[in-house]
N, CA, C and O of each residue as an XYZ file, in Angstrom:
976
protein
N     141.009     81.536    179.617
C     141.424     81.537    178.227
C     140.396     80.798    177.401
O     139.634     79.991    177.933
N     140.367     81.051    176.158
C     139.385     80.410    175.284
C     139.968     79.155    174.679
O     141.113     78.793    174.950
N     139.172     78.489    173.853
C     139.651     77.315    173.171
C     140.361     77.653    171.879
O     140.649     76.747    171.097
N     140.655     78.909    171.621
C     141.217     79.332    170.334
C     142.607     79.911    170.524
O     142.779     80.869    171.278
N     143.602     79.344    169.851
C     144.979     79.864    169.860
C     145.436     80.270    171.253
O     145.730     81.439    171.505
N     145.494     79.297    172.155
C     145.801     79.599    173.553
C     147.288     79.829    173.802
O     147.651     80.455    174.797
N     148.151     79.338    172.922
C     149.576     79.299    173.229
C     150.159     80.677    173.464
O     150.924     80.861    174.411
N     149.823     81.647    172.634
C     150.400     82.983    172.818
C     149.963     83.587    174.147
O     150.729     84.297    174.798
N     148.725     83.300    174.543
C     148.240     83.794    175.827
C     148.980     83.137    176.970
O     149.350     83.809    177.932
N     149.202     81.837    176.884
C     149.921     81.121    177.936
C     151.362     81.605    178.026
O     151.884     81.803    179.123
N     152.006     81.796    176.879
C     153.385     82.291    176.895
C     153.461     83.652    177.589
O     154.371     83.917    178.373
N     152.496     84.495    177.285
C     152.484     85.821    177.888
C     152.378     85.710    179.410
O     153.039     86.451    180.137
N     151.548     84.788    179.886
C     151.384     84.620    181.328
C     152.634     84.009    181.952
O     153.013     84.381    183.063
N     153.280     83.075    181.250
C     154.487     82.461    181.778
C     155.631     83.465    181.880
O     156.533     83.299    182.701
N     155.595     84.507    181.047
C     156.668     85.486    181.017
C     156.425     86.673    181.949
O     157.193     87.635    181.944
N     155.365     86.608    182.742
C     155.064     87.699    183.650
C     156.128     87.803    184.750
O     157.043     86.983    184.830
N     155.988     88.817    185.580
C     156.950     89.063    186.645
C     156.923     87.945    187.674
O     155.996     87.136    187.710
N     157.961     87.914    188.515
C     158.024     86.925    189.585
C     156.810     87.033    190.497
O     156.303     86.022    190.982
N     156.346     88.245    190.729
C     155.192     88.441    191.596
C     153.955     87.772    191.015
O     153.180     87.151    191.742
N     153.770     87.900    189.698
C     152.618     87.279    189.048
C     152.736     85.760    189.073
O     151.744     85.062    189.282
N     153.946     85.244    188.861
C     154.138     83.794    188.919
C     153.857     83.280    190.325
O     153.292     82.200    190.495
N     154.249     84.050    191.324
C     153.982     83.653    192.701
C     152.481     83.541    192.951
O     152.034     82.657    193.681
N     151.711     84.431    192.348
C     150.258     84.389    192.488
C     149.702     83.114    191.866
O     148.806     82.483    192.428
N     150.236     82.735    190.704
C     149.802     81.495    190.062
C     150.118     80.305    190.964
O     149.282     79.419    191.142
N     151.317     80.286    191.530
C     151.701     79.191    192.418
C     150.765     79.129    193.629
O     150.377     78.047    194.068
N     150.409     80.294    194.160
C     149.520     80.339    195.324
C     148.150     79.765    194.986
O     147.573     79.018    195.777
N     147.630     80.114    193.816
C     146.309     79.622    193.423
C     146.326     78.110    193.216
O     145.410     77.411    193.649
N     147.359     77.612    192.559
C     147.451     76.166    192.350
C     147.649     75.462    193.690
O     147.118     74.373    193.909
N     148.405     76.082    194.576
C     148.594     75.514    195.907
C     147.281     75.371    196.650
O     147.069     74.391    197.363
N     146.403     76.342    196.486
C     145.083     76.267    197.117
C     144.286     75.097    196.541
O     143.597     74.391    197.277
N     144.381     74.895    195.228
C     143.688     73.772    194.593
C     144.215     72.439    195.119
O     143.443     71.519    195.388
N     145.534     72.345    195.262
C     146.135     71.111    195.779
C     145.635     70.844    197.201
O     145.272     69.716    197.536
N     145.619     71.881    198.027
C     145.194     71.723    199.414
C     143.751     71.250    199.510
O     143.431     70.377    200.316
N     142.886     71.823    198.692
C     141.477     71.421    198.701
C     141.324     69.977    198.228
O     140.537     69.215    198.789
N     142.079     69.605    197.195
C     142.012     68.232    196.685
C     142.473     67.232    197.745
O     141.886     66.159    197.881
N     143.514     67.576    198.492
C     144.007     66.702    199.560
C     142.954     66.563    200.659
O     142.709     65.465    201.161
N     142.344     67.672    201.022
C     141.339     67.637    202.083
C     140.139     66.781    201.680
O     139.546     66.099    202.516
N     139.785     66.821    200.391
C     138.613     66.088    199.921
C     138.892     64.598    199.713
O     138.033     63.760    199.988
N     140.114     64.263    199.219
C     140.341     62.882    198.831
C     141.603     62.238    199.361
O     141.917     61.106    198.993
N     142.340     62.939    200.224
C     143.550     62.361    200.791
C     144.805     62.742    200.032
O     144.723     63.255    198.916
N     145.984     62.493    200.631
C     147.255     62.982    200.080
C     147.903     62.082    199.031
O     148.948     62.435    198.485
N     147.304     60.930    198.741
C     147.907     60.003    197.790
C     147.268     60.175    196.409
O     146.104     59.814    196.234
N     147.997     60.719    195.418
C     147.412     60.933    194.094
C     146.980     59.638    193.414
O     146.125     59.660    192.529
N     147.563     58.505    193.821
C     147.174     57.232    193.210
C     145.717     56.894    193.517
O     145.050     56.222    192.730
N     145.232     57.360    194.656
C     143.851     57.108    195.023
C     142.982     58.345    195.021
O     141.832     58.302    195.460
N     143.521     59.449    194.530
C     142.806     60.722    194.523
C     142.985     61.345    193.142
O     143.958     62.058    192.897
N     142.041     61.074    192.240
C     142.195     61.514    190.853
C     142.214     63.036    190.737
O     142.890     63.590    189.870
N     141.469     63.707    191.614
C     141.457     65.174    191.566
C     142.834     65.731    191.897
O     143.315     66.648    191.232
N     143.466     65.174    192.927
C     144.813     65.618    193.297
C     145.790     65.308    192.175
O     146.650     66.128    191.853
N     145.664     64.136    191.581
C     146.550     63.752    190.487
C     146.472     64.753    189.340
O     147.495     65.121    188.762
N     145.260     65.194    189.011
C     145.083     66.149    187.921
C     145.650     67.524    188.288
O     146.251     68.189    187.445
N     145.463     67.947    189.526
C     145.989     69.251    189.941
C     147.520     69.229    189.951
O     148.156     70.225    189.606
N     148.106     68.111    190.340
C     149.568     67.996    190.311
C     150.076     68.121    188.874
O     151.089     68.775    188.627
N     149.367     67.491    187.921
C     149.755     67.620    186.511
C     149.672     69.079    186.063
O     150.539     69.560    185.333
N     148.639     69.767    186.497
C     148.490     71.192    186.180
C     149.636     71.996    186.788
O     150.186     72.890    186.144
N     149.991     71.675    188.028
C     151.068     72.390    188.713
C     152.403     72.184    188.011
O     153.167     73.134    187.841
N     152.686     70.968    187.607
C     153.950     70.685    186.937
C     154.034     71.420    185.607
O     155.089     71.947    185.252
N     152.923     71.458    184.869
C     152.913     72.171    183.588
C     153.118     73.669    183.787
O     153.627     74.354    182.901
N     152.716     74.177    184.963
C     152.901     75.599    185.279
C     154.253     75.866    185.933
O     154.509     76.968    186.419
N     155.123     74.842    185.941
C     156.487     74.969    186.472
C     156.547     75.182    187.981
O     157.496     75.779    188.490
N     155.531     74.694    188.699
C     155.604     74.718    190.158
C     156.625     73.660    190.584
O     156.482     72.500    190.198
N     157.650     74.015    191.366
C     158.680     73.041    191.758
C     158.089     71.863    192.535
O     157.140     72.024    193.302
N     158.667     70.676    192.323
C     158.186     69.484    193.011
C     158.241     69.637    194.530
O     157.361     69.142    195.234
N     159.266     70.319    195.037
C     159.373     70.517    196.483
C     158.184     71.316    197.009
O     157.662     71.035    198.088
N     157.761     72.316    196.234
C     156.595     73.102    196.636
C     155.348     72.230    196.685
O     154.558     72.310    197.625
N     155.179     71.391    195.658
C     154.013     70.517    195.599
C     153.981     69.581    196.799
O     152.949     69.427    197.451
N     155.120     68.956    197.083
C     155.198     68.019    198.212
C     154.914     68.723    199.534
O     154.231     68.178    200.402
N     155.439     69.933    199.683
C     155.241     70.669    200.931
C     153.768     71.030    201.142
O     153.249     70.941    202.254
N     153.104     71.440    200.055
C     151.680     71.794    200.151
C     150.846     70.570    200.524
O     149.939     70.656    201.351
N     151.162     69.427    199.906
C     150.417     68.194    200.194
C     150.579     67.809    201.662
O     149.601     67.477    202.331
N     151.820     67.854    202.165
C     152.060     67.480    203.559
C     151.344     68.432    204.514
O     150.775     68.002    205.518
N     151.378     69.710    204.201
C     150.709     70.689    205.062
C     149.196     70.489    205.051
O     148.540     70.556    206.090
N     148.650     70.241    203.849
C     147.198     70.072    203.728
C     146.729     68.793    204.405
O     145.592     68.714    204.870
N     147.604     67.789    204.462
C     147.238     66.525    205.095
C     147.173     66.643    206.617
O     146.620     65.773    207.289
N     147.738     67.717    207.153
C     147.683     67.948    208.588
C     146.333     68.503    209.000
O     145.489     68.798    208.154
N     146.138     68.641    210.270
C     144.860     69.114    210.805
C     144.592     70.553    210.355
O     145.406     71.446    210.588
N     143.462     70.762    209.718
C     143.062     72.104    209.299
C     143.912     72.694    208.218
O     143.957     73.915    208.070
N     144.599     71.859    207.444
C     145.558     72.359    206.473
C     144.983     73.080    205.283
O     145.687     73.869    204.653
N     143.717     72.841    204.946
C     143.168     73.427    203.721
C     142.137     74.506    203.995
O     141.452     74.961    203.079
N     142.020     74.924    205.267
C     141.016     75.916    205.631
C     139.638     75.451    205.173
O     139.426     74.256    204.968
N     138.716     76.365    205.013
C     137.352     75.999    204.620
C     136.999     76.627    203.284
O     136.079     77.440    203.196
N     137.720     76.255    202.258
C     137.482     76.803    200.933
C     136.296     76.112    200.269
O     136.100     74.904    200.394
N     135.531     76.902    199.573
C     134.342     76.422    198.872
C     134.531     76.650    197.374
O     134.957     77.724    196.949
N     134.213     75.640    196.587
C     134.300     75.770    195.134
C     132.993     76.361    194.602
O     131.912     75.835    194.866
N     133.104     77.445    193.858
C     131.925     78.107    193.295
C     132.202     78.465    191.839
O     133.303     78.896    191.497
N     131.207     78.286    190.992
C     131.313     78.693    189.593
C     130.318     79.821    189.340
O     129.132     79.707    189.650
N     130.826     80.908    188.772
C     129.989     82.045    188.389
C     129.915     82.112    186.868
O     130.856     81.728    186.173
N     128.807     82.596    186.366
C     128.627     82.725    184.924
C     128.156     84.134    184.598
O     127.509     84.791    185.413
N     128.491     84.589    183.390
C     128.049     85.915    182.995
C     128.471     86.255    181.585
O     128.977     85.415    180.840
N     128.250     87.509    181.240
C     128.583     88.004    179.906
C     129.514     89.194    180.016
O     129.330     90.075    180.855
N     130.525     89.202    179.144
C     131.403     90.345    179.028
C     130.871     91.297    177.969
O     129.727     91.151    177.536
N     131.675     92.274    177.539
C     131.266     93.212    176.492
C     130.844     92.470    175.218
O     131.442     91.458    174.853
N     129.825     92.976    174.558
C     129.348     92.446    173.275
C     128.943     90.976    173.356
O     129.000     90.254    172.360
N     128.538     90.541    174.534
C     127.991     89.198    174.662
C     128.981     88.066    174.787
O     128.611     86.908    174.594
N     130.251     88.366    175.109
C     131.224     87.300    175.330
C     130.789     86.472    176.546
O     130.517     87.028    177.610
N     130.725     85.153    176.388
C     130.325     84.273    177.482
C     131.522     84.015    178.398
O     132.630     83.766    177.923
N     131.294     84.076    179.711
C     132.381     83.971    180.689
C     131.988     83.012    181.807
O     130.891     83.101    182.361
N     132.897     82.096    182.131
C     132.758     81.202    183.279
C     133.917     81.474    184.226
O     135.075     81.490    183.810
N     133.605     81.688    185.496
C     134.612     82.002    186.505
C     134.613     80.897    187.561
O     133.589     80.630    188.189
N     135.773     80.255    187.752
C     135.920     79.239    188.791
C     136.613     79.860    189.995
O     137.653     80.505    189.858
N     136.033     79.664    191.172
C     136.588     80.268    192.383
C     136.732     79.235    193.492
O     135.970     78.271    193.566
N     137.719     79.454    194.349
C     137.866     78.756    195.619
C     137.914     79.843    196.688
O     138.858     80.633    196.720
N     136.926     79.894    197.549
C     136.832     81.020    198.472
C     136.457     80.580    199.873
O     135.758     79.584    200.059
N     136.928     81.332    200.858
C     136.508     81.119    202.240
C     135.497     82.187    202.657
O     135.127     82.286    203.827
N     135.055     82.985    201.677
C     134.054     84.022    201.964
C     133.204     84.229    200.713
O     133.552     85.024    199.841
N     132.103     83.517    200.636
C     131.243     83.546    199.445
C     130.762     84.956    199.126
O     130.733     85.343    197.957
N     130.387     85.725    200.134
C     129.850     87.066    199.883
C     130.902     87.988    199.287
O     130.619     88.757    198.369
N     132.116     87.905    199.815
C     133.197     88.746    199.288
C     133.468     88.430    197.823
O     133.563     89.335    196.994
N     133.592     87.152    197.510
C     133.942     86.758    196.150
C     132.828     87.087    195.170
O     133.094     87.578    194.074
N     131.582     86.824    195.551
C     130.451     87.138    194.673
C     130.389     88.638    194.392
O     130.100     89.056    193.271
N     130.664     89.447    195.429
C     130.659     90.895    195.237
C     131.751     91.347    194.288
O     131.534     92.212    193.439
N     132.935     90.750    194.439
C     134.041     91.097    193.548
C     133.715     90.721    192.099
O     133.916     91.521    191.185
N     133.214     89.508    191.899
C     132.918     89.044    190.541
C     131.860     89.923    189.897
O     131.995     90.313    188.737
N     130.824     90.231    190.630
C     129.765     91.092    190.086
C     130.315     92.472    189.718
O     129.959     93.048    188.689
N     131.188     92.984    190.583
C     131.782     94.295    190.327
C     132.606     94.301    189.041
O     132.524     95.249    188.260
N     133.399     93.254    188.815
C     134.229     93.190    187.609
C     133.368     93.132    186.353
O     133.654     93.805    185.363
N     132.319     92.328    186.398
C     131.412     92.265    185.249
C     130.807     93.649    184.970
O     130.823     94.128    183.836
N     130.277     94.275    186.019
C     129.589     95.561    185.842
C     130.534     96.659    185.370
O     130.171     97.468    184.517
N     131.746     96.689    185.922
C     132.680     97.776    185.640
C     133.121     97.803    184.184
O     133.402     98.866    183.630
N     133.180     96.620    183.567
C     133.732     96.551    182.210
C     132.696     96.148    181.159
O     133.014     95.470    180.182
N     131.464     96.573    181.375
C     130.457     96.452    180.329
C     129.794     95.105    180.202
O     129.216     94.789    179.162
N     129.872     94.300    181.258
C     129.216     92.998    181.217
C     128.179     92.889    182.312
O     127.800     93.887    182.924
N     127.721     91.675    182.558
C     126.809     91.448    183.665
C     126.877     89.996    184.120
O     127.019     89.083    183.306
N     126.775     89.795    185.436
C     126.807     88.445    185.982
C     125.440     87.812    185.787
O     124.416     88.441    186.055
N     125.419     86.561    185.318
C     124.170     85.885    185.032
C     123.831     84.833    186.078
O     124.559     84.634    187.050
N     122.716     84.172    185.853
C     122.288     83.094    186.720
C     123.044     81.810    186.374
O     123.665     81.706    185.317
N     122.980     80.842    187.281
C     123.590     79.544    187.019
C     122.964     78.928    185.767
O     121.742     78.837    185.648
N     123.821     78.508    184.840
C     123.337     77.916    183.603
C     123.159     78.895    182.459
O     122.786     78.497    181.355
N     123.423     80.178    182.708
C     123.161     81.195    181.686
C     124.117     81.102    180.503
O     123.745     81.456    179.384
N     125.345     80.630    180.730
C     126.299     80.468    179.612
C     126.921     79.077    179.554
O     127.576     78.738    178.568
N     126.727     78.273    180.587
C     127.388     76.976    180.653
C     127.067     76.101    179.443
O     127.905     75.309    179.012
N     125.872     76.237    178.900
C     125.455     75.408    177.769
C     126.289     75.682    176.511
O     126.250     74.892    175.568
N     127.039     76.783    176.484
C     127.879     77.117    175.335
C     129.252     76.448    175.393
O     130.050     76.583    174.466
N     129.526     75.729    176.477
C     130.839     75.136    176.688
C     130.706     73.636    176.946
O     129.654     73.151    177.362
N     131.789     72.922    176.691
C     131.882     71.525    177.092
C     133.123     71.360    177.960
O     134.136     72.023    177.741
N     133.037     70.481    178.934
C     134.158     70.238    179.837
C     135.060     69.190    179.211
O     134.621     68.070    178.950
N     136.304     69.536    178.970
C     137.248     68.635    178.313
C     138.605     68.701    178.997
O     138.971     69.722    179.580
N     139.344     67.605    178.920
C     140.740     67.638    179.331
C     141.558     68.198    178.186
O     141.372     67.797    177.037
N     142.464     69.122    178.483
C     143.284     69.751    177.455
C     144.749     69.714    177.887
O     145.116     70.250    178.932
N     145.575     69.074    177.066
C     147.019     69.035    177.295
C     147.684     69.709    176.105
O     147.517     69.268    174.968
N     148.432     70.769    176.355
C     149.131     71.472    175.292
C     150.599     71.066    175.292
O     151.266     71.103    176.326
N     151.093     70.680    174.120
C     152.484     70.253    173.963
C     153.192     71.195    173.000
O     152.684     71.482    171.916
N     154.359     71.671    173.398
C     155.161     72.553    172.548
C     155.442     71.852    171.216
O     155.950     70.731    171.190
N     155.104     72.531    170.108
C     155.217     71.913    168.788
C     156.599     72.057    168.153
O     156.849     71.504    167.081
N     157.496     72.795    168.807
C     158.819     73.013    168.209
C     159.563     71.687    168.043
O     159.727     70.930    168.999
N     160.007     71.420    166.816
C     160.777     70.213    166.476
C     160.009     68.921    166.739
O     160.614     67.875    166.970
N     158.688     68.990    166.706
C     157.863     67.802    166.922
C     157.063     67.509    165.657
O     156.379     68.386    165.130
N     157.151     66.287    165.179
C     156.393     65.877    164.000
C     154.959     65.539    164.394
O     154.714     64.894    165.414
N     154.019     65.987    163.568
C     152.610     65.785    163.889
C     152.254     64.301    164.004
O     151.525     63.913    164.917
N     152.755     63.478    163.100
C     152.437     62.049    163.129
C     152.940     61.402    164.419
O     152.278     60.532    164.985
N     154.115     61.835    164.876
C     154.696     61.241    166.083
C     153.886     61.601    167.327
O     153.569     60.732    168.139
N     153.553     62.887    167.472
C     152.817     63.304    168.667
C     151.408     62.736    168.642
O     150.852     62.415    169.692
N     150.828     62.607    167.468
C     149.483     62.042    167.381
C     149.492     60.581    167.840
O     148.619     60.152    168.595
N     150.477     59.835    167.380
C     150.568     58.431    167.776
C     150.816     58.308    169.278
O     150.192     57.488    169.952
N     151.732     59.129    169.796
C     152.052     59.068    171.225
C     150.852     59.462    172.079
O     150.584     58.844    173.109
N     150.129     60.500    171.644
C     148.978     60.979    172.414
C     147.863     59.944    172.445
O     147.287     59.675    173.499
N     147.562     59.368    171.293
C     146.491     58.379    171.235
C     146.848     57.134    172.036
O     145.988     56.546    172.691
N     148.108     56.733    171.985
C     148.549     55.586    172.791
C     148.428     55.884    174.284
O     148.178     54.984    175.086
N     148.605     57.146    174.646
C     148.516     57.543    176.054
C     147.077     57.654    176.539
O     146.835     57.800    177.737
N     146.112     57.584    175.608
C     144.708     57.654    176.003
C     143.990     58.915    175.585
O     142.858     59.148    176.010
N     144.625     59.743    174.754
C     143.978     60.971    174.279
C     142.849     60.641    173.301
O     142.815     59.562    172.709
N     141.934     61.588    173.147
C     140.795     61.408    172.256
C     140.978     62.104    170.916
O     140.415     61.675    169.909
N     141.769     63.187    170.901
C     141.948     63.944    169.664
C     143.208     64.794    169.781
O     143.638     65.135    170.883
N     143.794     65.130    168.638
C     144.953     66.016    168.593
C     144.674     67.103    167.571
O     144.382     66.817    166.410
N     144.766     68.364    168.014
C     144.480     69.510    167.159
C     145.761     70.319    166.997
O     146.427     70.627    167.986
N     146.109     70.662    165.775
C     147.278     71.505    165.536
C     146.879     72.955    165.749
O     146.010     73.475    165.049
N     147.514     73.609    166.716
C     147.212     75.002    167.031
C     148.468     75.819    166.778
O     149.480     75.284    166.326
N     148.409     77.079    167.061
C     149.536     77.978    166.809
C     150.645     77.747    167.821
O     150.566     78.215    168.957
N     151.699     77.010    167.399
C     152.846     76.786    168.266
C     152.734     75.597    169.192
O     153.700     75.249    169.871
N     151.560     74.959    169.232
C     151.378     73.818    170.128
C     150.514     72.758    169.448
O     149.834     73.016    168.456
N     150.569     71.573    170.014
C     149.579     70.549    169.702
C     148.579     70.538    170.852
O     148.953     70.358    172.011
N     147.325     70.730    170.525
C     146.230     70.816    171.484
C     145.615     69.420    171.584
O     144.889     68.987    170.690
N     145.909     68.736    172.661
C     145.526     67.334    172.817
C     144.326     67.247    173.758
O     144.388     67.680    174.909
N     143.247     66.683    173.253
C     142.022     66.587    174.040
C     141.913     65.203    174.680
O     142.215     64.184    174.058
N     141.476     65.195    175.931
C     141.350     63.961    176.695
C     140.020     63.957    177.432
O     139.292     64.949    177.429
N     139.712     62.823    178.065
C     138.614     62.820    179.014
C     138.978     63.698    180.197
O     140.158     63.915    180.472
N     137.980     64.200    180.891
C     138.223     65.129    181.998
C     139.143     64.517    183.055
O     139.954     65.219    183.661
N     139.014     63.216    183.271
C     139.801     62.575    184.329
C     141.050     61.866    183.793
O     141.698     61.112    184.519
N     141.380     62.106    182.538
C     142.552     61.467    181.933
C     143.710     62.434    181.719
O     144.738     62.056    181.157
N     143.553     63.662    182.158
C     144.563     64.693    181.904
C     145.930     64.290    182.439
O     146.927     64.342    181.719
N     145.970     63.892    183.695
C     147.257     63.597    184.333
C     147.952     62.415    183.659
O     149.159     62.455    183.422
N     147.195     61.372    183.354
C     147.808     60.193    182.736
C     148.407     60.528    181.370
O     149.516     60.101    181.049
N     147.668     61.288    180.575
C     148.150     61.650    179.244
C     149.357     62.585    179.352
O     150.346     62.409    178.640
N     149.276     63.572    180.237
C     150.388     64.516    180.407
C     151.642     63.802    180.892
O     152.739     64.064    180.400
N     151.483     62.898    181.858
C     152.645     62.164    182.383
C     153.275     61.290    181.301
O     154.499     61.205    181.196
N     152.426     60.636    180.492
C     152.950     59.765    179.436
C     153.725     60.569    178.404
O     154.788     60.140    177.954
N     153.208     61.722    178.028
C     153.876     62.543    177.021
C     155.168     63.153    177.566
O     156.168     63.247    176.855
N     155.138     63.563    178.827
C     156.361     64.078    179.451
C     157.418     62.979    179.508
O     158.592     63.216    179.227
N     156.988     61.786    179.872
C     157.904     60.666    179.932
C     158.486     60.292    178.583
O     159.590     59.753    178.503
N     157.739     60.582    177.513
C     158.208     60.286    176.161
C     159.100     61.395    175.605
O     159.572     61.313    174.471
N     159.327     62.441    176.419
C     160.246     63.493    176.017
C     159.615     64.740    175.441
O     160.326     65.635    174.984
N     158.285     64.819    175.451
C     157.611     66.016    174.936
C     157.484     67.063    176.043
O     157.453     66.730    177.227
N     157.411     68.334    175.638
C     157.302     69.432    176.598
C     155.844     69.825    176.764
O     155.245     70.414    175.864
N     155.277     69.499    177.915
C     153.888     69.850    178.219
C     153.867     71.256    178.810
O     154.515     71.514    179.824
N     153.127     72.161    178.183
C     153.096     73.550    178.640
C     151.827     73.888    179.413
O     151.761     74.919    180.084
N     150.821     73.023    179.320
C     149.592     73.224    180.084
C     148.857     71.896    180.140
O     148.844     71.149    179.161
N     148.245     71.598    181.279
C     147.503     70.348    181.423
C     146.420     70.541    182.468
O     146.715     70.658    183.657
N     145.169     70.574    182.030
C     144.079     70.781    182.969
C     142.731     70.523    182.293
O     142.639     70.462    181.066
N     141.702     70.375    183.102
C     140.341     70.315    182.579
C     139.890     71.742    182.296
O     140.082     72.631    183.125
N     139.295     71.963    181.136
C     138.894     73.302    180.722
C     137.440     73.315    180.266
O     136.872     72.287    179.900
N     136.861     74.501    180.299
C     135.565     74.723    179.661
C     135.854     75.242    178.254
O     136.330     76.365    178.086
N     135.564     74.425    177.254
C     135.899     74.744    175.867
C     134.645     75.243    175.156
O     133.629     74.548    175.153
N     134.692     76.440    174.550
C     133.498     76.998    173.919
C     133.160     76.319    172.595
O     134.049     75.913    171.846
N     131.869     76.203    172.320
C     131.420     75.631    171.051
C     131.562     76.642    169.922
O     131.837     76.266    168.782
N     131.377     77.918    170.228
C     131.533     78.995    169.246
C     132.280     80.141    169.905
O     132.342     80.229    171.131
N     132.848     81.024    169.082
C     133.627     82.143    169.611
C     133.073     83.479    169.110
O     132.319     83.538    168.139
N     133.471     84.545    169.804
C     133.025     85.904    169.491
C     134.245     86.784    169.260
O     135.175     86.777    170.066
N     134.250     87.536    168.175
C     135.319     88.507    167.919
C     134.890     89.877    168.436
O     133.754     90.307    168.239
N     135.820     90.547    169.098
C     135.557     91.883    169.608
C     136.296     92.924    168.777
O     137.307     92.629    168.139
N     135.773     94.142    168.799
C     136.391     95.246    168.076
C     136.423     96.485    168.955
O     135.648     96.615    169.902
N     137.346     97.402    168.621
C     137.386     98.712    169.261
C     137.536     98.663    170.765
O     138.335     97.894    171.299
N     136.748     99.504    171.453
C     136.848     99.628    172.902
C     136.504     98.336    173.635
O     136.967     98.114    174.754
N     135.703     97.494    173.018
C     135.326     96.244    173.685
C     136.525     95.336    173.915
O     136.533     94.556    174.867
N     137.538     95.425    173.059
C     138.760     94.648    173.269
C     139.434     95.079    174.568
O     139.842     94.236    175.367
N     139.551     96.382    174.777
C     140.169     96.899    175.993
C     139.346     96.544    177.224
O     139.897     96.135    178.246
N     138.029     96.698    177.130
C     137.166     96.394    178.268
C     137.284     94.925    178.673
O     137.410     94.606    179.856
N     137.243     94.039    177.681
C     137.303     92.614    177.986
C     138.678     92.231    178.541
O     138.775     91.432    179.473
N     139.721     92.796    177.974
C     141.061     92.513    178.466
C     141.244     92.948    179.906
O     141.828     92.221    180.709
N     140.745     94.137    180.236
C     140.874     94.633    181.610
C     140.022     93.812    182.580
O     140.413     93.593    183.727
N     138.854     93.360    182.112
C     138.020     92.505    182.949
C     138.762     91.217    183.305
O     138.755     90.788    184.459
N     139.399     90.604    182.310
C     140.138     89.369    182.564
C     141.296     89.612    183.525
O     141.574     88.775    184.385
N     141.969     90.743    183.388
C     143.068     91.061    184.301
C     142.572     91.175    185.746
O     143.239     90.720    186.675
N     141.403     91.781    185.925
C     140.849     91.906    187.270
C     140.537     90.527    187.856
O     140.840     90.257    189.019
N     139.940     89.668    187.055
C     139.658     88.309    187.521
C     140.952     87.587    187.910
O     141.035     86.969    188.971
N     141.955     87.675    187.039
C     143.196     86.934    187.269
C     143.960     87.448    188.483
O     144.702     86.694    189.114
N     143.786     88.727    188.815
C     144.494     89.304    189.962
C     143.824     88.973    191.294
O     144.409     89.196    192.354
N     142.609     88.444    191.246
C     141.867     88.145    192.465
C     142.295     86.775    192.997
O     142.214     85.776    192.282
N     142.745     86.732    194.239
C     143.265     85.485    194.807
C     142.208     84.390    194.907
O     142.549     83.207    194.905
N     140.938     84.759    194.992
C     139.876     83.766    195.131
C     139.539     83.078    193.814
O     138.924     82.011    193.814
N     139.932     83.672    192.696
C     139.529     83.165    191.382
C     140.632     82.290    190.803
O     141.761     82.736    190.599
N     140.284     81.044    190.545
C     141.256     80.062    190.069
C     141.429     80.084    188.565
O     142.545     79.939    188.065
N     140.339     80.262    187.838
C     140.414     80.218    186.376
C     139.218     80.954    185.782
O     138.142     81.021    186.377
N     139.440     81.499    184.597
C     138.374     82.169    183.849
C     138.351     81.607    182.437
O     139.380     81.567    181.763
N     137.185     81.175    181.989
C     137.022     80.615    180.643
C     136.040     81.478    179.881
O     135.074     81.987    180.449
N     136.290     81.643    178.590
C     135.432     82.529    177.800
C     135.482     82.118    176.347
O     136.254     81.239    175.965
N     134.658     82.757    175.541
C     134.655     82.446    174.103
C     135.068     83.657    173.260
O     134.593     83.852    172.142
N     135.970     84.463    173.836
C     136.527     85.601    173.105
C     137.596     85.075    172.156
O     138.608     84.531    172.597
N     137.378     85.234    170.872
C     138.258     84.643    169.874
C     139.581     85.380    169.729
O     140.637     84.748    169.713
N     139.544     86.707    169.622
C     140.750     87.464    169.292
C     141.371     88.107    170.540
O     141.652     89.305    170.561
N     141.577     87.292    171.570
C     142.186     87.771    172.804
C     143.580     88.342    172.563
O     144.015     89.249    173.273
N     144.277     87.811    171.561
C     145.632     88.280    171.265
C     145.666     89.743    170.828
O     146.729     90.363    170.836
N     144.518     90.298    170.450
C     144.485     91.697    170.034
C     144.599     92.662    171.207
O     144.812     93.861    171.023
N     144.455     92.125    172.417
C     144.591     92.967    173.598
C     146.047     92.977    174.038
O     146.616     91.916    174.297
N     146.637     94.103    174.126
C     148.037     94.231    174.549
C     148.115     94.772    175.974
O     149.209     94.949    176.509
């Protein structure tokens, strides 16, 4: 998703079928397992795990599921041999795209990513080809319904946030990359509804698409999201809501 009006896109994903939600849970579960393997099962001493747990809770992954994944990953061979890889490229009309993957087969995933870019009018680039257009930021989205801007701003800043942006239907709260979980937990504890909490690649500028390019870009994103190896896709497509 882009840094522009994300709420409608997130709502659409949250309202998908049970099968699609199960896929989201599976992908987050893989992230949790990798974080446990890298830094241990205690989120107090494993900031990466702490952040992934915050992401899981915002995505409505049940606590029992989270605990079960952590316990399984803490066992021998629990996280398999997943490798974190970032791919970069361009979609139709020059939309910049960053793809985050966790894979146990680099060749398979690279082939899939290249195929999706090529099929829908884009091309996979070299490392660094689009990364310079984005900044890595912590992003916590809070449901804006019945929430006063002054109140959420004060609560967010007290929790350690760096900025609060009023977006369509949500307050877009920016944090340090490693402060996501702390800010999300504080806001949840204060009674606010956190709808998303994770580190994101936020674009410096955005691109509007027209005509067939809207369909091509939308279908490309669907292919990425349906691939079990791909954890997240970031882009600078401004009018994503125009794709139905």
